[in-house]
C-alpha positions as CSV (number, residue, x, y, z in Angstrom):
1,M,0.0,0.0,0.0
2,K,2.8,2.4,0.8
3,D,4.5,1.9,-2.6
4,M,1.2,2.7,-4.3
5,A,0.8,5.8,-2.2
6,M,4.3,7.0,-3.2
7,A,3.8,6.4,-6.9
8,R,4.9,9.5,-8.9
9,P,1.9,11.3,-10.4
10,I,2.5,12.0,-14.1
11,E,2.5,15.7,-13.5
12,I,5.7,15.5,-11.4
13,G,8.9,15.6,-13.3
14,D,12.6,15.9,-12.4
15,I,14.3,18.4,-10.2
16,S,15.0,21.7,-12.0
17,A,17.6,24.4,-11.4
18,M,14.8,26.3,-9.5
19,G,14.1,23.1,-7.5
20,H,17.8,22.8,-6.4
21,R,17.8,26.5,-5.4
22,Y,14.7,25.9,-3.3
23,L,16.1,22.8,-1.6
24,D,19.4,24.6,-1.0
25,G,17.6,27.4,0.8
26,Q,18.5,30.0,-1.8
27,L,14.8,30.4,-2.9
28,K,12.9,31.4,0.3
29,Q,10.4,33.6,1.8
30,H,11.4,37.2,2.4
31,R,10.8,37.9,6.1
32,L,10.2,41.1,8.0
33,H,13.3,42.6,9.4
34,G,13.9,45.3,12.0
35,E,11.5,46.9,14.4
36,F,7.8,46.8,13.7
37,E,4.5,46.9,15.5
38,V,1.1,45.5,14.6
39,S,-1.9,47.8,14.4
40,R,-4.5,48.5,17.2
41,R,-8.1,49.7,16.9
42,S,-6.9,53.2,17.8
43,S,-4.1,53.3,15.2
44,I,-6.0,54.8,12.3
45,Q,-9.3,56.6,11.4
46,H,-12.4,54.4,11.0
47,L,-15.3,55.3,8.7
48,G,-17.7,54.5,11.4
49,D,-16.3,57.3,13.5
50,V,-16.6,60.0,10.9
51,G,-19.4,62.5,11.4
52,D,-22.1,63.1,8.8
53,R,-21.0,66.6,7.8
54,Q,-17.4,65.5,7.2
55,R,-18.5,62.4,5.3
56,E,-20.6,64.5,3.0
57,L,-17.8,66.9,2.3
58,W,-15.4,64.1,1.4
59,R,-18.2,62.4,-0.6
60,Q,-18.8,65.5,-2.7
61,R,-15.1,65.8,-3.3
62,G,-14.9,62.3,-4.5
63,L,-18.0,62.6,-6.6
64,A,-16.7,65.7,-8.4
65,E,-13.5,63.9,-9.3
66,V,-15.2,60.8,-10.6
67,R,-17.3,63.1,-12.9
68,N,-14.0,64.1,-14.5
69,D,-13.7,60.6,-15.9
70,S,-10.4,60.2,-14.1
71,V,-11.1,56.8,-12.4
72,I,-10.9,53.3,-13.8
73,F,-12.4,50.4,-11.8
74,G,-10.4,47.2,-11.6
75,V,-10.8,43.7,-10.2
76,L,-8.2,40.9,-9.7
77,A,-9.6,37.8,-11.4
78,A,-6.4,35.9,-12.4
79,G,-6.1,33.7,-9.3
80,A,-5.6,30.0,-9.5
81,S,-8.4,29.1,-7.0
82,S,-5.9,27.1,-5.1
83,R,-8.2,27.0,-2.0
84,M,-11.4,26.5,-4.0
85,D,-11.0,23.4,-6.2
86,L,-13.7,24.0,-8.8
87,S,-14.2,20.3,-9.3
88,K,-15.3,20.1,-5.7
89,A,-18.0,22.8,-5.9
90,P,-20.6,22.2,-3.1
91,D,-24.3,21.5,-3.6
92,E,-25.1,25.2,-3.1
93,V,-23.3,26.0,-6.3
94,R,-24.9,23.2,-8.3
95,E,-28.4,24.1,-7.0
96,M,-27.9,27.7,-8.1
97,M,-26.7,26.6,-11.5
98,E,-29.6,24.2,-11.9
99,A,-32.1,27.0,-11.0
100,A,-30.5,29.3,-13.6
101,G,-30.3,26.6,-16.3
102,I,-26.5,26.5,-16.3
103,A,-25.1,23.1,-17.3
104,Q,-21.3,23.3,-16.8
105,L,-19.3,24.0,-13.7
106,P,-17.3,27.2,-13.8
107,T,-13.7,27.1,-15.0
108,S,-12.6,30.1,-12.9
109,K,-13.3,31.4,-9.5
110,A,-14.4,34.7,-11.1
111,L,-17.2,32.8,-12.8
112,V,-18.6,31.0,-9.7
113,P,-22.3,31.9,-9.2
114,V,-22.9,33.6,-5.9
115,A,-26.3,35.1,-6.2
116,L,-29.6,34.1,-7.8
117,D,-31.8,37.0,-8.8
118,R,-35.0,36.8,-10.9
119,G,-33.9,33.5,-12.4
120,R,-30.4,34.6,-13.3
121,A,-27.3,33.4,-11.6
122,Y,-24.7,36.2,-11.0
123,A,-21.1,35.2,-10.7
124,F,-18.4,37.2,-8.8
125,L,-17.4,38.9,-12.0
126,D,-21.0,39.7,-13.0
127,L,-21.7,41.5,-9.7
128,F,-18.5,43.5,-10.1
129,L,-19.4,44.6,-13.7
130,E,-23.0,45.4,-12.6
131,N,-21.7,47.4,-9.7
132,V,-19.5,49.6,-11.9
133,R,-22.4,50.1,-14.3
134,R,-25.0,51.0,-11.7
135,F,-22.4,53.3,-9.9
136,A,-21.4,55.1,-13.1
137,E,-25.0,55.6,-14.5
138,P,-26.3,58.1,-11.9
139,V,-22.9,59.8,-11.6
140,G,-23.1,60.5,-15.4
141,V,-19.9,58.7,-16.6
142,E,-19.3,55.8,-18.9
143,P,-18.3,52.6,-17.1
144,N,-14.6,52.1,-17.4
145,T,-13.3,48.8,-16.0
146,L,-10.0,46.8,-15.9
147,V,-10.1,43.0,-15.4
148,F,-6.9,41.2,-14.5
149,V,-7.0,37.7,-16.0
150,S,-4.6,34.9,-16.6
151,E,-3.5,32.9,-19.7
152,K,-5.6,30.1,-18.2
153,N,-8.9,31.8,-17.8
154,R,-8.9,34.8,-20.2
155,A,-10.8,33.0,-23.0
156,D,-13.5,31.7,-20.6
157,I,-13.9,35.1,-19.0
158,A,-14.3,36.8,-22.4
159,E,-16.8,34.2,-23.4
160,H,-18.7,34.6,-20.2
161,I,-19.0,38.4,-20.6
162,R,-20.3,37.9,-24.1
163,N,-22.9,35.3,-22.9
164,A,-23.9,37.3,-19.8
165,F,-24.5,40.6,-21.5
166,G,-25.0,39.5,-25.1
167,E,-25.8,42.5,-27.4
168,Q,-25.9,44.7,-24.3
169,T,-22.1,44.4,-23.7
170,G,-21.9,48.2,-24.2
171,L,-23.8,48.6,-20.9
172,V,-20.7,47.6,-19.0
173,G,-18.7,50.2,-21.0
174,R,-15.0,50.0,-21.8
175,I,-13.5,46.8,-20.5
176,H,-9.7,46.7,-20.5
177,T,-8.0,43.4,-19.9
178,L,-4.5,42.7,-18.5
179,V,-3.3,39.1,-18.9
180,Q,-0.9,37.4,-16.5
181,Q,1.4,34.7,-17.9
182,L,1.5,31.4,-16.1
183,A,4.6,30.4,-14.2
184,P,6.1,27.0,-13.4
185,Q,5.6,25.3,-10.0
186,I,7.7,22.9,-8.0
187,V,6.6,20.5,-5.3
188,A,6.9,22.1,-1.9
189,S,9.0,20.6,0.9
190,R,7.2,18.7,3.6
191,A,8.1,21.4,6.2
192,D,6.4,24.1,4.1
193,V,3.3,22.0,3.5
194,V,3.1,21.3,7.3
195,D,3.5,25.0,8.0
196,R,0.6,25.9,5.6
197,K,-1.9,23.2,6.6
198,E,-4.7,25.8,6.8
199,N,-4.4,26.3,3.0
200,F,-5.8,22.8,2.4
201,E,-9.5,22.2,2.4
202,D,-9.4,18.9,4.2
203,E,-7.2,16.7,6.3
204,A,-6.9,13.9,3.7
205,A,-5.7,16.3,1.0
206,W,-3.1,17.7,3.3
207,R,-1.8,14.3,4.4
208,R,-1.5,13.1,0.8
209,A,0.4,16.4,0.0
210,C,2.8,15.7,2.9
211,E,3.5,12.2,1.6
212,L,4.3,13.5,-1.9
213,S,6.5,16.3,-0.5
214,S,8.5,13.8,1.5
215,E,9.3,12.0,-1.8
216,F,9.4,14.6,-4.5
217,A,10.2,18.0,-2.9
218,G,11.8,20.3,-5.4
219,H,10.6,18.4,-8.5
220,N,9.0,20.2,-11.4
221,L,5.2,20.2,-11.4
222,D,3.6,20.4,-14.8
223,V,0.6,22.5,-13.6
224,P,1.6,26.1,-14.3
225,K,-0.2,28.9,-12.4
226,P,-0.3,32.7,-12.1
227,A,2.7,33.9,-10.0
228,G,0.9,36.3,-7.6
229,H,-1.0,39.5,-8.2
230,G,2.1,41.6,-7.8
231,E,2.1,40.9,-11.6
232,F,-1.0,43.1,-11.9
233,L,1.2,46.2,-11.1
234,H,4.1,44.8,-13.2
235,Q,1.8,44.3,-16.2
236,L,0.2,47.7,-15.8
237,I,3.7,49.0,-16.7
238,A,4.8,46.3,-19.2
239,S,1.6,46.4,-21.2
240,G,1.8,50.2,-21.8
241,L,-1.6,50.6,-20.1
242,V,-0.4,53.2,-17.6
243,P,0.7,55.7,-20.2
244,Q,-2.4,55.0,-22.2
245,L,-4.6,55.7,-19.2
246,L,-2.7,58.9,-18.4
247,E,-3.1,60.1,-22.0
248,N,-6.8,59.5,-21.7
249,G,-7.1,61.5,-18.5
250,V,-7.3,58.6,-16.0
251,R,-5.4,59.4,-12.8
252,H,-6.8,56.9,-10.3
253,L,-7.4,53.1,-10.2
254,S,-9.9,51.5,-7.8
255,I,-9.0,47.9,-7.3
256,R,-10.2,44.9,-5.3
257,N,-10.1,41.1,-5.1
258,I,-12.8,39.3,-7.1
259,D,-14.1,37.4,-4.0
260,N,-14.9,40.4,-1.8
261,V,-18.4,41.2,-3.0
262,P,-19.2,43.8,-0.2
263,A,-16.5,46.2,-1.3
264,V,-19.2,48.1,-3.2
265,L,-18.7,51.2,-5.3
266,D,-21.2,53.5,-3.5
267,D,-21.3,56.6,-1.3
268,A,-19.0,55.0,1.2
269,W,-16.4,54.5,-1.5
270,L,-16.9,58.1,-2.7
271,T,-16.3,59.3,0.9
272,L,-13.0,57.4,1.1
273,F,-11.9,58.6,-2.3
274,G,-12.7,62.2,-1.3
275,Y,-10.6,61.8,1.8
276,M,-7.7,60.5,-0.2
277,L,-8.0,63.5,-2.5
278,E,-8.3,66.0,0.4
279,E,-5.1,64.5,2.0
280,N,-3.3,64.4,-1.4
281,Q,-2.4,60.7,-0.9
282,N,-1.2,58.3,-3.6
283,L,-2.5,55.1,-2.1
284,L,-5.5,54.5,0.1
285,V,-6.2,50.9,1.4
286,E,-9.2,49.6,3.2
287,V,-8.5,47.6,6.4
288,S,-10.9,46.1,8.9
289,Q,-11.2,44.2,12.1
290,R,-9.8,40.7,11.7
291,A,-12.2,37.9,12.5
292,D,-11.0,35.2,14.9
293,G,-8.6,32.9,13.1
294,Q,-8.8,34.8,9.8
295,K,-5.7,34.4,7.6
296,G,-4.5,37.4,5.7
297,G,-2.1,40.3,5.5
298,A,-1.8,42.8,8.3
299,L,-1.4,46.5,8.8
300,I,1.9,47.2,10.6
301,R,4.1,50.1,11.4
302,H,7.6,49.4,10.1
303,E,10.5,51.9,10.2
304,Q,8.1,54.7,11.2
305,Q,5.7,54.1,8.3
306,W,2.5,52.2,8.0
307,R,2.6,49.4,5.4
308,L,0.9,46.1,4.6
309,A,2.7,42.8,5.3
310,E,1.5,39.5,4.0
311,D,1.0,36.5,6.3
312,P,4.1,34.4,5.3
313,S,6.5,37.4,5.9
314,F,5.9,37.1,9.6
315,A,7.5,33.6,9.8
316,G,10.4,33.5,12.2
317,T,9.7,37.0,13.7
318,G,7.9,35.7,16.8
319,V,4.9,37.8,15.8
320,S,1.8,36.5,13.8
321,A,-0.2,38.5,11.3
322,S,-3.3,37.6,13.3
323,E,-2.0,39.8,16.2
324,S,-2.7,42.9,14.1
325,F,-6.2,44.3,14.8
326,F,-6.5,45.4,11.1
327,I,-6.4,42.9,8.3
328,N,-5.7,43.9,4.7
329,N,-9.0,43.9,2.8
330,A,-7.2,43.9,-0.6
331,V,-9.2,46.9,-1.5
332,A,-7.5,50.1,-2.6
333,I,-7.5,53.3,-4.6
334,I,-4.2,54.0,-6.4
335,K,-3.2,57.2,-7.9
336,L,-1.1,56.2,-10.9
337,D,1.8,58.5,-9.5
338,Y,2.2,55.8,-6.8
339,L,3.8,53.5,-9.4
340,F,6.6,55.8,-10.5
341,P,8.9,55.5,-7.5
342,I,8.3,51.7,-7.3
343,Y,9.4,51.2,-11.0
344,Q,12.0,54.1,-10.8
345,T,10.4,55.8,-13.8
346,T,8.4,58.8,-14.8
347,A,5.2,59.4,-16.7
348,E,7.3,61.0,-19.5
349,E,9.5,57.9,-19.8
350,L,6.5,55.6,-20.0
351,M,4.7,57.8,-22.5
352,A,7.8,58.0,-24.7
353,A,8.3,54.2,-24.7
354,R,4.6,53.7,-25.6
355,A,4.7,56.3,-28.3
356,A,7.8,54.6,-29.8
357,G,6.2,51.2,-29.6
358,D,9.1,50.1,-27.5
359,D,7.8,47.0,-25.8
360,D,11.2,45.9,-24.6
361,K,11.7,49.2,-22.8
362,L,8.3,48.9,-21.1
363,A,9.2,45.3,-20.0
364,E,12.6,46.5,-18.7
365,I,10.9,49.2,-16.6
366,A,8.4,46.7,-15.3
367,D,11.3,44.4,-14.3
368,R,13.0,47.2,-12.4
369,G,10.1,47.2,-10.0
370,R,9.5,43.4,-10.0
371,Q,13.1,42.8,-8.8
372,R,12.5,45.1,-5.8
373,F,9.4,43.3,-4.5
374,P,9.8,40.8,-1.6
375,T,9.5,37.2,-2.7
376,I,6.7,35.2,-1.3
377,V,7.2,31.4,-1.1
378,E,4.1,29.7,0.3
379,A,2.9,26.1,-0.1
380,K,-0.5,26.0,-1.7
381,P,-2.6,23.0,-2.7
382,V,-2.7,22.1,-6.4
383,T,-5.3,19.7,-7.8
384,L,-3.7,17.2,-10.2
385,P,-5.5,16.4,-13.4
386,S,-4.5,12.8,-12.8
387,G,-6.2,12.9,-9.4
388,G,-5.4,14.0,-5.9
389,S,-3.6,17.1,-4.8
390,V,0.0,18.2,-3.9
391,G,1.5,21.1,-2.1
392,A,3.4,23.4,-4.5
393,I,5.3,26.6,-4.5
394,T,6.2,29.2,-7.1
395,P,8.0,32.4,-6.3
396,E,5.4,35.2,-6.2
397,T,5.2,38.9,-5.8
398,N,2.2,40.4,-4.0
399,M,0.9,43.8,-5.0
400,W,0.2,44.8,-1.4
401,E,3.9,44.3,-0.6
402,S,4.5,47.2,-2.9
403,T,4.1,49.4,0.2
404,S,7.5,48.2,1.3
405,V,9.2,49.5,-1.8
406,A,7.2,52.7,-2.5
407,G,9.9,55.0,-1.1
408,D,8.8,57.8,1.1
409,Q,5.1,57.7,-0.1
410,P,3.0,57.3,3.1
411,L,0.4,54.6,3.2
412,C,-3.1,55.9,3.9
413,A,-5.0,53.1,5.6
414,F,-8.7,53.7,6.6
415,G,-10.8,51.4,8.7
416,V,-14.1,50.0,7.5
417,F,-16.7,47.6,8.9
418,S,-16.3,43.9,8.1
419,E,-18.1,40.7,8.9
420,A,-16.2,40.5,12.1
421,D,-18.0,43.5,13.7
422,Q,-21.3,43.8,11.7
423,G,-21.8,40.3,10.2
424,K,-21.3,38.0,13.2
425,N,-24.5,35.9,13.6
426,I,-26.2,38.2,11.1
427,S,-28.3,35.2,9.8
428,Q,-30.1,35.1,13.1
429,H,-31.5,38.6,12.8
430,A,-34.7,39.8,11.1
431,V,-34.4,40.7,7.4
432,E,-34.4,44.5,7.9
433,E,-31.7,44.3,10.5
434,Q,-29.7,42.1,8.2
435,R,-30.1,44.6,5.4
436,E,-29.0,47.5,7.5
437,R,-25.9,45.8,8.7
438,C,-25.0,44.6,5.3
439,R,-25.0,48.2,4.0
440,L,-22.1,48.9,6.4
441,I,-20.0,45.8,5.7
442,R,-17.2,46.2,3.2
443,F,-15.2,43.1,3.8
444,A,-16.5,39.5,3.8
445,P,-14.2,37.5,1.4
446,V,-14.9,34.0,0.1
447,K,-11.6,32.1,0.2
448,K,-12.7,28.5,0.6
449,W,-15.8,26.5,-0.1
450,S,-16.5,26.5,3.6
451,D,-16.8,30.3,3.4
452,Y,-19.2,30.0,0.5
453,C,-21.5,27.7,2.5
454,E,-21.3,29.6,5.8
455,A,-24.7,31.0,6.8
456,D,-23.7,34.5,7.8
457,K,-21.5,34.9,4.6
458,K,-24.4,33.9,2.4
459,V,-26.7,36.5,4.0
460,I,-24.1,39.2,3.5
461,I,-23.6,38.3,-0.2
462,R,-27.3,38.0,-0.8
463,H,-28.2,41.4,0.6
464,T,-25.2,43.0,-1.1
465,A,-26.1,41.5,-4.4
466,E,-29.7,42.8,-4.0
467,R,-28.3,46.3,-3.4
468,I,-25.9,46.2,-6.3
469,L,-28.6,45.1,-8.7
470,H,-31.7,47.0,-7.4
471,G,-30.7,49.5,-4.7
472,Q,-29.5,53.1,-4.7
473,L,-25.7,53.2,-4.6
474,V,-25.1,56.9,-5.0
475,D,-27.0,59.9,-3.7
476,V,-26.9,62.5,-6.6
């Protein structure tokens, strides 16, 4: 039985040069160094503490800027769904698909249906596009969106948008697409798989991954994946999109993860945007109270500046990311000027390269920044086409770690409500109470199928979807 368990899956090859570097300890997680402290509730401003008059002043400031057509709304949809194996979609997904007459399982997390409304199933991506449309309409601007996809899901996402909107594709306005290339993976070491047990959906998959890692650590894995959403920023530069946006008058990019439905474009978003403009900041990130046991990046004060640090970077420091009161919501507004110090460039250099059609120059500028980002090496589950799963790593960069290489640009972090403070036991309240609480929540991510099936999370998404599709998002 043991020999059968240790049989090499066909996707696992030989040890590569990268595998040897990994096993020799040359390819490893960048860790936090020096003095730092985690955030407390009193560390930063919170939207819930801002008075009505101040909120309205900031909201009006944000509204005026949006009306200048200076904002593009982006979503990160290139992820490999490592913690949501799409072949293991729960009954709730299948029931929603059946009710909407959908025959095939989604091929990308962005296309997972999360809300059923009037006979139509809305996927994560659908709700984002509808949110942009219904936000832009009363404001009086054309929807302008940016979807970050990967080589693996770009065709399926493009087809889904055509099928979902048909001849009404124009309703969602200009859709720009950035494509992330796929990167090679290698089998993780047993120690790294053990250290990241929480990434695996169940005990059996984790144990099997441990066995394979004991035998094949460092071996090539013929299942390429996107190498982290730091590539979103890198591709903004390499693709020439930044100079194109600047030439079109776009100065700000709103961005969020695909799986955080409550990060709605609405009056609360306008308020935060107005504050950012008032304070002349280049980057505003939303953070919120961390739920018990919730994994994710943290707001920390490092070398006298606030920054975001991802979970793996705390290893060996004696401090855990979970000790930070504020968790990174992966929701931000970026002024394009923020990118210039990171990539050691200027708007003029980027525009000149684009005008000359010099793709090599744009790629070289992008690589300037890429090389400055901390490396993330984290074992994540990979479902093998031949069956079973394995723990694997690929060196990644994370866009939120850009705050550590952004020079003297201060990070503007603003607290917002999450499921931890407004959504706990929300399913046990009356419908009107649920609806009012959901209006406040801006962070309730779906990282695993257990999240998708969790009663409180389902209530939050249901009411948020209802507001996106039928409610008033902006007071004009």
